[in-house]
N, C-alpha and C positions, 0 to 999 in steps of 0.2 A: 400608873403608869409613868415610867422614865422619860418619855419621850412628850409627857404633858407638857411641861414649861417649853419647850422651843413650840408645840401647834399652838398653845394660849397665845406666845408672844407673834406670832403670824396670824392666828385668826383677830390678833385685836388692832393689828394694820389694815385686814383686807377693807373695812370699808373706809377708812382713811385715803387707800388707794385708790379703788374706786370709784368717788368722788372726786381727786385730784384727777385723773383720766378724762372723766365724762365733762368736768369742768372745761378742762384744757382744749377737748375737742366742742364744745359748746359755744366755747369764746373764740377760739380760732379756728375753727375745723375749716375756713375757707382758704386760710395765709397758705402760699407755698413756701415750701420749706427744700425745696432743691427744682433742680432741670436734670434732664435726662437728655443725652447728645445721641446723635445716631452709632456713632462709636461704640458707647458703652450696652446697647442693645444688641450689637453682634460681638460683643468681648466677655461675654458670661456676665451682665447687668452689673460689670467691674462697678463697685461706687456707689450704686445709686442706693441711694437713701431709702427705702422702700418697710421699714420693720423696728421691733422695737423688741428690744431687749436689754432686762434690766439690769441684769448681773454685772456687766460690763461690757467696756468700749476701748476700743484699741484707737490709740494716737497714733499718728505718725511717726514722731519724733519722742513721744514720751515709751512708746510703747502701751502694754494694754494695764489699763486700769480697772480694779474691781472694787465696784460701788465707790470708787472714786480714787482707791490707792493704786499706787505704785508697786510693781512688784519690790523694786526693793523696801518701801516699806510695808508691804504685808511682811516682809522678812522678820523684822524688826517688832510689830507692833503683837501677832496674833502670838496666840499662848504656843508652848513647847513642850516635848515629853520632858520628863526628866531624865537628866544627863546628855538634853541633845540640843544640838545649835538650829535645828530644823523647822518651822512651825507643823502644826499638827494638819493636816486636809481636812480632817471636823470643821476646824476654826472657818478655813476658807468657806466651807459649805452651808454655815451658820451667816458668814458675812455675807454671803450672796442670796441666801434666802430672807434674809432677816434685815440687814442693808445698815447695822449695827455692827460692831465690833464685840466678838464675846468673851466672857471674861474666862476664866479656867474653869471652873464649875460648869461653865454651859458646855465647854470641848468634852468636857470629862464625860458628862450626862450622854453628849453622841457619840461619843466612845461606847459606852455601855449599851445604848441603844442600839449599835449596829452590831455589836457582839451577839446579842439576844436575839438579832433575826436572821445572824446567818445561816442559819439550818437551811442544806436543801435538800430535796426530796429526792430521794433512788431514783424515781425514772427518768430525772435529769442528769442524773450522771448513766445513766442505762443509754439514754438518748446520743450522748458524747461516744462511750462506748460502743455502738453499732456503725460509727462512721469513721473512714480509713484513717490511719495514721498521717499518711501522707499528703490527709486534706491540710491546706493552711490553715493555722493556728485561728486567724481572726473568722474563716468561716464557721471554721468548729465554732470557736465565741457567740460569732450572732444565734446560729441554730440554738447552743443552748438557750442563750435569751428567749426566744422566741417559744421555748419550749414551758418559761417559766410561768408563760401568760395564763396558765389554767388557775395559776393563784389570784390574778388580779382583782383586787378589792374595788376596783373602779369597775369592770366590764362588769362585778355581782350587782354593785349600786345602779349603775346605771341599764342595768335589766330589772331591776326593782322599782324603778322610777323616782328616781333622786332628782331633789329638785334642783335645776340648773345652777343654783346661786352654793351649791356642797358641793359641785364637780371639785373643786381641789380639795376637798376633805378625805374622799378613798384615794385620789391622785397622791395625796402626802404620802399615805400609807403605802403603797405601791413602791415612789420613789424610795422611800428609806428603805422598805426590802429589797427592792433589786439593788441601790448601793451597797448594801449589807452583802449581798451574795455573791457580786461579783469575785471578790479575790479569790474567794471558795472555788468557784468556776472556773478562771482562770489558771488557777495554781492546778488544780484536777488535770485541766489538759496540759500545763507544761510537764505534768510530771507523769502523763501519760506519754507523752510522745517523746521525751526527751529522757526520762531517768526510770524505765522500764514497768511502766507503774508502781512507784514504791509511792503510793500517796501519803500525805501526814495530813495530820489532823489537827485543828484549829486549837490555840490556847486559849484560856479565859483570863482577863483582867490585864489584855493586850491593846494597844491603839489597833485602830485599822490597817495602818501601813505596817505596822510592826507584826501582825499577825501573817500579811501578806507575805511579806519577807519570810518568816515564819516556814509557812505552807508554800509554799517556792519552795524549800530546801536552805536559806540562808542565815547562819545566824551571827556573821561579822556585823557588828553596831555601825557600822560605817554604810555598811547596803543598806538597813533599817536605814539611815538616815537619808543616803540615795533615794530612796523610794518614797521617804515623808517628801524629800525635795521635787523629785520626779509628780508624784500627784498633786501635789501644790502648784508648780509651772504651768502642768497641762488643764488644770481643772477648768480652765473655760476661756476662749477665744473671740467676743462678742457675739452674734448670730448669723453673722454674712459668710460663715465658715462651712465647707460643706455639711462635714456630720450636725452640726448644732442647727444648721437651715434645715436639712433634712429629717431628722427631728422633730424642728418645730413644726415643719409642712403636715408630717405627717401625724403629729400631734394636734393636728387642730383640725383634724378629721372626727377628733372626738378617740381615735385609737387610742388605747391605754399605754401603760409608760413601755412596757414591757414592746410592745409594736413600732411604738415612736425611736426608744434607743435602739432596737436591733437594726430597723434601719439607716438610723445615724452610724450604725458601727459599718454597716456596708460602704458608704459614701469613704469613710476614714481607712479604710482598708484599700483605699485607692494609690498609685504612685505620685499623685500630685498633692497627696494630703498624710496622712497618716502612716503611709508605708514610706514614707519620705525620710523616715530614719532606719531605713532596713538600707534602703539604696544608697545610702552616706556609708554607710558599713562597708555596704561591697566595693563601693569606688575606690574606700582610703584600703582595704586590705588588697585589693588588685592594683593598688598603684605602690605600695609595697614589694608587692612580690614581681612586678613589672618590671622593679627600677631593681631589682638583687638585694632586698631585704633590708632589713634596719631603719637607720632614718636619713629620708634622701636630703641633699642639700636643697636648700633654696632654689636656687637653677634649675635642677632637675626636676619641683615640682612643680616649676612655672612653665617647664617644657611640655610636664603631663597635662597639666591643665589646658594650654594652647589645643596641643592633639584633642584633648576629650572634644572642646568647641567645634575644631575642624571637622570631626566626624558626625558633627550635626546632632551633637548631646549637651544636655546643660551641667553644670557643676552643681550635683547634689546639695540641698543644705543653705544656697547662699540664694538671699532673693526674696521678696516676699510680696503679698499682692497689696499691701497698705504700710507697714512698716520704710520709713526710709533712712533709717540709723541700724547698727548692729542691734539683733534683739535681745531687751533683757532676759529672757528667760535663758539664752543662750550665756550672758554675763552669770548668771549667776551658777551656773553648772560646771561653767569657767573656775571660779572663786572656789567651789567645791575641789575642785581638781589642783588649782595651786595648795589646799589645804592638806592634800592629802596625798596628792599622787601628781606631785609637782614634777617629778623626775623619769617620769614612764614616760615609754617609748613613743607609745601610740599618743599621749595626749601632748608631747612634744611635735607631734605630727599635725596633729587637729591645730595647735599654735600656729605652725607655720604655715599651712593652708591657710591657716584666717588674715597672715601676714601677706602672701603673696598673692591671694583670690582677687580681691576688691580690687587692686589697680586694674589687674588685667581685662576683669568686665568693662570697668569703669572704660577703659580704652576703646571698647566696641563702640560704645555710644548707642547701644540698645538697650542698657540695664537703668532702670530707675535706680537700684537698691542692689549693689553688688554686694553688702555685707552677710555674716551670717546670723541664719536662723535657728530656731531650735533645734531643729532636727540635725545641724552639725555636728553637737556636741552631744547629744544624749547613749548614743549605740554608745560609744568607744568608753563612757563612764560604768556605763552595763556588762562590757566586754571585761573588762578589767576588773569585775568582783566576783569573775566568773560564772556570767549568763551569758557563755559563746552562742545562744541559738538564735540568733539578730533576727529571724522570721519570727519570731515571739513576741517583735518588740512592741510592735503595733498594739501587742493587747494590752499591757501596761498603760497605752499613751490610754488606749476605751477604757479600762478602769477610771483612769485618771477622769476623765470628761466626763461622765455619769454626774459629776459634782456638780456642773455645773447647767448641765442638759437637765438634769431634774428640778435644782430648782428653778429653772426658769419655766419647763412646765406646770409646778405649782402653780406660779405667779402666774402664768398665762391662763390656767383654769379660774383661778381664784377673782384675775380680773376679765375674766369671760371676753377674752381674745376668741375675736370669732374665724370661719376656715378660710386658709389664705388662699385667693384664688386672682394670680394678677390675668392682665389681660397680653394678648401676643398678636404678633402682625405676621405679614409677610413680604418675600422680599419684592413681589410685584407693586405691592401696595405703596414700599417706601418708595420704589423707582419713580413710579407714577407721581407719589406725593412732591418730592424734590426734583424731577425733571420738569415738571411742567411747567 
């Protein structure tokens, strides 16, 4: 089996990882690692340290670190496709799962394995075909993922009485199968909705992202590199974001990979999470239209931004729950645009918005992070290469996020992480506690 190499490497680490966690808890289990304020309880548990996600950690000042590597470092050290200047997302999956940098051969084998597992049964397409075409692509995506669970290796193993020490094995199989099939499903939804059901079959001997771009219907090598970049930078964002946390929560009940990931996609579909990239494009295009088309001046943009704020709305694509600087994922996309689309009108608009918005948000005194996040840039790049259907953008986000969510699910099963069950309280109890 091609994937035996990756699976064996992971299995070699399980005993060591279990021992590390056991010893840590035994020795320091009663130590206090943080304090929780009343404000945090009423603010969506903002910043509470209450879970473990091995794959990545978000630093307020440095941005996301994947197994200790910053995004700029990732772009330098991960293997790349031939004639490409972007890392292959398969390497990101290896890094998050194994905790070590992959070789070119490691990444090549993962690409081959995903190609081998990419077959999607006809009944899944039939499920999609029975959905209304005007149903949001993310809803179709989530339903299609759920339909895959009939093939779950974990569910079969669990029914067969597998030892809990081996839960990770069948979860590994489900995770690889899911990651392999998602581009096929996503591209099928795209071609069905927007290209008259003119479907494109996968090709042999292409990496995961290149085949995805091909099945979507794009042959431009720059677009293929953009998909590689997109899949890499959106792959993980520590464990507290809605999609990762939801998948972790559902998975902690020993739900299989398909149930867990579909649940996470339902969270990603919200406008305060993954749907934000769609909202950014709508806002930018509305601005351009309302201001008479073309490239607005900085003063015009400033006036429009203030008008948006005065109407009680937020500026989509700006601000972040944790980051206190410009999102490195935004910067990575900006560098891509500077290389290939430096004179493009929409890129110049995004650049001017980048100059104008932070000072205005800072002046309100209410915004801790006035800087752009990943969503402020991603949609414009996709538009410029011909993917104009911006309600599909979050599906791309979902395909990418599978790399982090699935690697963490495998790790959670290997480490025997328990069902997640935080305590809760009531407002009356809090009032009585602090007013007495």
